[in-house]
Kinemage of the C-alpha trace (Angstrom):
@kinemage 1
@onewidth
@group {chain A} dominant
@subgroup {mainchain}
@vectorlist {calphas} color= white
{ca met a 1} P 15.779 -33.721 -17.358
{ca met a 2} L 12.524 -34.056 -19.137
{ca thr a 3} L 10.276 -31.118 -20.340
{ca val a 4} L 6.623 -30.653 -19.763
{ca his a 5} L 5.985 -32.130 -23.262
{ca glu a 6} L 8.554 -35.023 -22.617
{ca val a 7} L 7.209 -35.986 -19.363
{ca ala a 8} L 3.632 -36.095 -20.633
{ca glu a 9} L 4.484 -38.436 -23.459
{ca tyr a 10} L 6.485 -40.604 -20.978
{ca leu a 11} L 3.457 -40.919 -18.798
{ca arg a 12} L 0.924 -41.081 -21.683
{ca val a 13} L -1.316 -38.106 -20.686
{ca lys a 14} L -1.966 -34.808 -21.837
{ca glu a 15} L 0.429 -31.730 -20.959
{ca arg a 16} L -2.629 -30.074 -19.200
{ca lys a 17} L -2.667 -32.976 -16.764
{ca ile a 18} L 1.008 -32.302 -15.982
{ca tyr a 19} L 0.391 -28.907 -15.242
{ca asp a 20} L -2.467 -29.733 -12.744
{ca leu a 21} L -0.095 -32.100 -11.084
{ca ile a 22} L 2.380 -29.421 -10.591
{ca thr a 23} L -0.100 -26.955 -9.417
{ca gln a 24} L -1.211 -29.670 -6.634
{ca lys a 25} L 2.521 -30.367 -5.664
{ca gln a 26} L 1.699 -33.872 -6.675
{ca ile a 27} L 4.754 -34.609 -9.073
{ca pro a 28} L 8.435 -33.824 -8.563
{ca cys a 29} L 9.680 -31.127 -10.613
{ca thr a 30} L 12.013 -27.926 -10.429
{ca arg a 31} L 11.714 -24.589 -11.978
{ca val a 32} L 14.704 -23.393 -14.098
{ca thr a 33} L 14.818 -20.059 -16.055
{ca gly a 34} L 11.131 -20.139 -16.159
{ca lys a 35} L 10.794 -23.535 -17.257
{ca trp a 36} L 9.478 -26.837 -15.568
{ca leu a 37} L 12.057 -29.616 -15.629
{ca phe a 38} L 11.531 -33.063 -14.467
{ca pro a 39} L 14.447 -35.476 -13.290
{ca arg a 40} L 14.016 -38.711 -14.817
{ca tyr a 41} L 14.831 -40.772 -11.836
{ca leu a 42} L 12.492 -38.829 -9.605
{ca ile a 43} L 9.847 -39.584 -12.088
{ca asp a 44} L 10.408 -43.178 -12.139
{ca met a 45} L 10.606 -43.161 -8.307
{ca trp a 46} L 7.289 -41.059 -8.116
{ca leu a 47} L 5.537 -43.899 -10.520
{ca met a 48} L 6.925 -46.653 -7.866
{ca gln a 49} L 5.780 -44.938 -4.945
{ca asn a 50} L 2.324 -44.390 -6.673
{ca ser a 51} L 1.914 -47.897 -8.076
{ca glu a 52} L -0.207 -50.959 -6.558
{ca ser a 53} L 1.616 -52.913 -3.886
{ca val a 54} L 3.566 -55.577 -5.532
{ca ser a 55} L 2.617 -59.384 -4.776
{ca gln a 56} L 4.629 -61.428 -2.425
{ca asp a 57} L 5.617 -63.695 -5.328
{ca thr a 58} L 7.106 -60.490 -7.225
{ca leu a 59} L 8.741 -59.341 -4.015
{ca phe a 60} L 10.480 -62.575 -3.397
{ca arg a 61} L 11.579 -63.214 -7.005
{ca thr a 62} L 15.342 -63.806 -7.752
{ca val a 63} L 17.026 -60.538 -8.417
{ca pro a 64} L 20.806 -60.382 -10.055
{ca glu a 65} L 23.609 -60.400 -7.559
{ca ile a 66} L 24.480 -56.780 -8.609
{ca val a 67} L 25.457 -53.799 -6.464
{ca val a 68} L 24.155 -50.596 -7.867
{ca gly a 69} L 24.214 -46.954 -6.802
{ca ser a 70} L 27.221 -44.702 -5.690
{ca his a 71} L 30.789 -45.930 -6.394
{ca asp a 72} L 32.942 -46.593 -3.240
{ca pro a 73} L 36.715 -47.529 -3.639
{ca leu a 74} L 36.679 -49.523 -0.436
{ca leu a 75} L 33.510 -51.273 -1.450
{ca glu a 76} L 34.652 -52.090 -5.109
{ca trp a 77} L 37.993 -53.406 -3.804
{ca ala a 78} L 36.144 -55.438 -0.972
{ca leu a 79} L 33.892 -57.092 -3.733
{ca arg a 80} L 36.798 -57.837 -5.845
{ca glu a 81} L 39.158 -59.027 -3.118
{ca ser a 82} L 36.822 -61.383 -1.314
{ca ser a 83} L 35.731 -63.083 -4.474
{ca leu a 84} L 32.169 -62.407 -3.954
{ca pro a 85} L 29.921 -63.241 -6.935
{ca met a 86} L 28.800 -59.634 -7.255
{ca ala a 87} L 29.573 -57.124 -9.997
{ca met a 88} L 29.357 -53.242 -9.120
{ca gln a 89} L 27.801 -50.681 -11.305
{ca ala a 90} L 28.251 -47.351 -10.619
{ca thr a 91} L 24.922 -45.404 -11.499
{ca gly a 92} L 24.783 -42.652 -8.683
{ca ser a 93} L 22.805 -43.106 -5.618
{ca met a 94} L 19.358 -42.129 -6.691
{ca glu a 95} L 19.431 -44.040 -10.012
{ca gly a 96} L 20.747 -46.973 -8.071
{ca leu a 97} L 17.907 -46.833 -5.738
{ca ser a 98} L 15.265 -46.686 -8.416
{ca arg a 99} L 17.025 -49.594 -10.064
{ca phe a 100} L 17.088 -51.490 -6.588
{ca ala a 101} L 13.503 -50.713 -5.964
{ca ser a 102} L 12.812 -52.508 -9.647
{ca ser a 103} L 14.549 -55.521 -8.383
{ca glu a 104} L 17.486 -55.012 -10.756
{ca ala a 105} L 19.901 -55.492 -8.114
{ca leu a 106} L 20.634 -57.017 -4.798
{ca ile a 107} L 22.196 -54.174 -3.017
{ca cys a 108} L 22.527 -50.154 -3.476
{ca gly a 109} L 24.969 -48.214 -2.063
{ca met a 110} L 24.222 -44.602 -1.244
{ca his a 111} L 25.329 -41.428 0.390
{ca val a 112} L 22.361 -38.916 0.011
{ca leu a 113} L 22.087 -36.200 2.365
{ca asp a 114} L 18.473 -35.118 3.481
{ca thr a 115} L 18.891 -31.298 3.577
{ca glu a 116} L 15.962 -30.921 5.792
{ca ser a 117} L 16.942 -32.923 8.582
{ca gly a 118} L 20.568 -33.259 8.169
{ca glu a 119} L 20.623 -36.950 8.118
{ca phe a 120} L 22.073 -39.328 5.557
{ca asn a 121} L 20.047 -41.732 3.415
{ca val a 122} L 17.467 -42.932 5.811
{ca pro a 123} L 14.791 -40.123 4.944
{ca val a 124} L 15.216 -40.689 1.523
{ca ile a 125} L 15.037 -44.455 1.559
{ca arg a 126} L 11.837 -44.240 3.733
{ca asn a 127} L 10.317 -41.848 1.302
{ca ala a 128} L 11.335 -43.857 -1.959
{ca leu a 129} L 10.502 -47.430 -0.477
{ca pro a 130} L 7.448 -47.123 1.913
{ca asp a 131} L 6.092 -50.305 0.983
{ca his a 132} L 9.352 -52.429 0.692
{ca ser a 133} L 10.946 -54.459 3.590
{ca val a 134} L 14.561 -53.218 3.444
{ca val a 135} L 17.365 -52.569 5.751
{ca ala a 136} L 20.175 -50.182 5.539
{ca ile a 137} L 23.634 -51.044 6.856
{ca glu a 138} L 26.148 -48.689 7.571
{ca trp a 139} L 29.258 -49.093 5.456
{ca ala a 140} L 31.396 -46.273 6.467
{ca trp a 141} L 31.797 -42.470 7.124
{ca arg a 142} L 33.953 -40.916 4.539
{ca glu a 143} L 35.630 -37.654 3.985
{ca gln a 144} L 34.306 -35.634 1.332
{ca gly a 145} L 35.932 -32.638 -0.248
{ca leu a 146} L 37.451 -30.936 -3.165
{ca val a 147} L 40.084 -33.039 -5.286
{ca val a 148} L 42.352 -30.592 -7.340
{ca ala a 149} L 45.697 -31.235 -9.045
{ca ala a 150} L 48.798 -32.365 -7.600
{ca gly a 151} L 50.489 -29.402 -5.685
{ca asn a 152} L 47.045 -27.376 -5.797
{ca pro a 153} L 48.206 -25.234 -8.550
{ca leu a 154} L 45.204 -22.400 -8.160
{ca gln a 155} L 45.977 -22.633 -4.349
{ca leu a 156} L 42.195 -23.384 -3.681
{ca thr a 157} L 41.252 -23.573 0.073
{ca ser a 158} L 37.372 -23.477 -0.018
{ca leu a 159} L 34.234 -23.405 -2.177
{ca asp a 160} L 34.568 -19.537 -2.520
{ca asp a 161} L 37.550 -19.954 -4.423
{ca leu a 162} L 36.163 -21.753 -7.105
{ca ile a 163} L 34.760 -18.534 -8.279
{ca ser a 164} L 37.344 -16.088 -7.460
{ca lys a 165} L 40.127 -18.077 -8.876
{ca lys a 166} L 38.012 -18.789 -12.157
{ca ala a 167} L 38.651 -22.644 -11.424
{ca val a 168} L 36.702 -25.310 -13.829
{ca leu a 169} L 34.601 -27.664 -11.660
{ca ile a 170} L 34.003 -31.188 -12.921
{ca asp a 171} L 30.064 -31.767 -11.672
{ca arg a 172} L 28.479 -34.904 -11.101
{ca gln a 173} L 25.278 -36.042 -12.757
{ca ser a 174} L 21.968 -35.259 -11.490
{ca gly a 175} L 21.056 -37.758 -8.705
{ca ala a 176} L 24.584 -38.359 -7.519
{ca gly a 177} L 25.087 -38.186 -3.753
{ca ser a 178} L 28.075 -36.070 -4.403
{ca arg a 179} L 26.056 -33.692 -6.601
{ca ile a 180} L 23.299 -33.247 -3.904
{ca leu a 181} L 26.027 -32.685 -1.167
{ca leu a 182} L 27.843 -30.169 -3.064
{ca asp a 183} L 24.885 -28.281 -4.197
{ca his a 184} L 23.880 -28.165 -0.379
{ca leu a 185} L 27.321 -26.821 0.532
{ca leu a 186} L 27.264 -24.002 -2.024
{ca glu a 187} L 23.961 -22.926 -1.006
{ca lys a 188} L 24.787 -23.117 2.522
{ca ser a 189} L 27.938 -20.891 1.645
{ca gly a 190} L 25.572 -18.472 -0.188
{ca ile a 191} L 27.637 -19.394 -3.436
{ca asp a 192} L 25.611 -19.222 -6.759
{ca lys a 193} L 26.366 -22.007 -8.540
{ca thr a 194} L 25.663 -20.342 -12.011
{ca his a 195} L 28.816 -18.220 -11.342
{ca ile a 196} L 31.182 -21.239 -11.304
{ca lys a 197} L 32.626 -22.532 -14.608
{ca ile a 198} L 31.523 -26.074 -15.048
{ca ala a 199} L 32.972 -28.629 -17.510
{ca asp a 200} L 30.607 -29.680 -20.192
{ca lys a 201} L 30.175 -33.385 -19.461
{ca pro a 202} L 29.383 -34.268 -15.854
{ca ala a 203} L 31.630 -37.266 -14.262
{ca arg a 204} L 29.625 -40.592 -13.770
{ca thr a 205} L 31.814 -41.778 -10.931
{ca glu a 206} L 34.133 -40.285 -8.099
{ca ile a 207} L 37.151 -41.840 -9.954
{ca asp a 208} L 35.993 -40.158 -13.092
{ca val a 209} L 36.240 -36.911 -11.309
{ca gly a 210} L 39.725 -37.572 -10.207
{ca leu a 211} L 40.716 -38.769 -13.754
{ca thr a 212} L 39.381 -35.607 -15.332
{ca ile a 213} L 41.374 -33.445 -12.877
{ca ser a 214} L 44.454 -35.325 -13.350
{ca ser a 215} L 44.131 -34.698 -17.043
{ca gly a 216} L 43.886 -30.861 -16.951
{ca lys a 217} L 40.222 -31.011 -18.175
{ca ala a 218} L 39.111 -29.573 -15.023
{ca asp a 219} L 40.648 -27.833 -11.849
{ca ala a 220} L 38.530 -29.279 -9.075
{ca gly a 221} L 35.529 -31.670 -8.238
{ca ile a 222} L 34.084 -33.184 -5.325
{ca ala a 223} L 34.955 -36.654 -4.447
{ca val a 224} L 36.050 -38.791 -1.341
{ca ala a 225} L 39.699 -38.399 -0.035
{ca ser a 226} L 40.499 -42.022 -1.026
{ca val a 227} L 40.100 -40.948 -4.932
{ca ala a 228} L 42.653 -38.062 -4.216
{ca met a 229} L 44.960 -40.654 -2.373
{ca gln a 230} L 44.756 -43.302 -5.184
{ca leu a 231} L 45.427 -41.052 -7.886
{ca his a 232} L 48.185 -38.733 -5.957
{ca leu a 233} L 46.153 -35.736 -6.183
{ca asp a 234} L 45.594 -32.979 -3.422
{ca phe a 235} L 42.555 -32.697 -1.244
{ca ile a 236} L 40.705 -30.053 0.608
{ca pro a 237} L 38.305 -31.276 3.104
{ca leu a 238} L 34.835 -30.134 3.287
{ca thr a 239} L 32.613 -32.385 5.427
{ca lys a 240} L 32.233 -36.043 6.447
{ca glu a 241} L 29.322 -38.348 5.022
{ca arg a 242} L 27.767 -41.665 5.692
{ca phe a 243} L 27.867 -44.495 3.117
{ca asp a 244} L 25.371 -47.150 3.363
{ca leu a 245} L 24.243 -50.403 1.733
{ca val a 246} L 20.515 -51.105 1.010
{ca met a 247} L 19.111 -54.427 0.752
{ca arg a 248} L 15.966 -56.239 1.295
{ca arg a 249} L 15.448 -57.823 4.845
{ca tyr a 250} L 15.309 -61.355 3.419
{ca asp a 251} L 18.710 -60.959 1.382
{ca tyr a 252} L 20.442 -59.690 4.549
{ca phe a 253} L 20.492 -63.096 5.839
{ca glu a 254} L 21.669 -64.781 2.443
{ca pro a 255} L 25.318 -65.987 1.829
{ca pro a 256} L 26.086 -63.072 -0.654
{ca val a 257} L 25.450 -60.310 1.991
{ca gln a 258} L 26.818 -62.335 4.947
{ca arg a 259} L 30.079 -63.093 3.175
{ca leu a 260} L 30.532 -59.341 2.290
{ca leu a 261} L 29.815 -58.283 6.099
{ca glu a 262} L 31.976 -61.062 7.195
{ca phe a 263} L 34.993 -59.592 5.193
{ca thr a 264} L 34.541 -56.329 6.604
{ca arg a 265} L 35.553 -57.552 9.905
{ca thr a 266} L 38.755 -59.118 8.746
{ca pro a 267} L 42.142 -57.201 9.437
{ca ala a 268} L 42.863 -56.871 5.656
{ca phe a 269} L 39.539 -54.829 5.144
{ca ala a 270} L 40.745 -52.559 7.975
{ca glu a 271} L 44.076 -52.304 6.606
{ca lys a 272} L 42.834 -51.400 3.075
{ca ala a 273} L 40.686 -48.813 4.497
{ca arg a 274} L 43.673 -47.055 5.947
{ca glu a 275} L 45.390 -47.478 3.157
{ca leu a 276} L 42.872 -45.695 0.942
{ca gly a 277} L 42.311 -43.087 3.543
{ca gly a 278} L 39.353 -40.801 4.671
{ca tyr a 279} L 37.442 -43.791 6.146
{ca asp a 280} L 35.877 -44.114 9.726
{ca leu a 281} L 34.895 -47.717 10.166
{ca ser a 282} L 33.788 -47.391 13.848
{ca gly a 283} L 30.292 -48.167 12.883
{ca ala a 284} L 30.621 -50.451 9.963
{ca gly a 285} L 28.011 -52.995 9.974
{ca lys a 286} L 25.306 -51.359 12.135
{ca val a 287} L 21.793 -51.549 11.079
{ca val a 288} L 20.744 -47.798 10.678
{ca leu a 289} L 17.202 -48.529 9.306
{ca asn a 290} L 14.857 -51.477 9.629
{ca leu a 291} L 11.792 -51.319 7.400
{ca arg a 292} L 9.182 -54.286 7.678
């Protein structure tokens, strides 16, 4: 998060200009305890949206064969098992989308809920990449919930129990799809997040959530069911979400993407999804967005 002073320096304008933009509702910001704060990734995306259209030469330049965005255990396994020449960097959904837009990656994995429409990913992609030719492919529907220690020692059954049983929550970083989802679920349940005990440092990935809980440094955190299964932890289901892969339209037809999609149609892939748990692959590979 950046302050008014910091964002003014970042944009190389006067603070008065920032306040004017706030008044005109032309810059992404949030008010916390009377102060205006600006998520860095949203400012970067705002700059991208308001920049001049990129040239065709820039658009078609070679990008690194890297998958950024949110972490997914099944995707990580598929990239490794299928011997694809792509590395995975877990950055969180929104930071990943920003890096993807800057041509720093071939694919972005994301699971961001648009709280107004209730739809995953598509509204966010449309808003963030209005001038980009991209497609979003459904990877899987995943079960999201509270991961707790084996045996569920605090006997947590819902989000309300986080407060009543004084559980320590390991949160995710700002811009992570799981963080956005959890904040929405808390608000929907009428739970004031400030009343929850939260660990000092957020987790960067869902696996980190599970490891923090298994080490006893937190009592609960939001993550997918497969994380709990992998680490032999207990899981309290909360909702289901769609995880998508975002890529440029021309990259969709290139060998790296096609090899990955081909691998998702193999028996080994389906078996691994069952082993990890919490995945619904019935719509895997479906095009959920096609921006020309």
